[in-house]
Residue, then its C-alpha position, 0 to 999 in steps of 0.5 A: m316687354k322685359a324686366r331686369v332684376h338685380v338680387m344682392l345679399k343684404n349688408g351684414v349677411l356673410d358673402p362666401q362667393g364674394e369672399a372666395v373671389r376677392h381672394a382668388l383676384g388677391a392671388l392673381g396680383f389684384d392687391g387693391v380690392n378689399g371686398v366683393r359682394q357678389g349677386k344676381v341678375i334675373e331677365l324676364d320676357l314678359a307679356d304687354g300689360t305685366t306690371e311692375a307689381q306683378v315682377n315684385e310678387m315674383c320676387e318676394k315669392l321666389l325670385a330672392n329669399t327676401v330674409i337675407e337678400s334685397y332687390t331690385v327691379g327695372l322695366g324696359 
């Protein structure tokens, strides 16, 4: 079974990487970009029977810093 975890900084948390990408896009002539938020995608190859609750526990303990990041889990 596969799981995909999307991790993003919470609203209100400064995103220096996103700001650097926005600035670089402007320098390349893409003037219509007003903001960029950068996150990460983690793909997990899981043993059959692994539950969404277990994946959420993985996120809470390691994959996401829940103080400043939010995450969503997709199984499939």
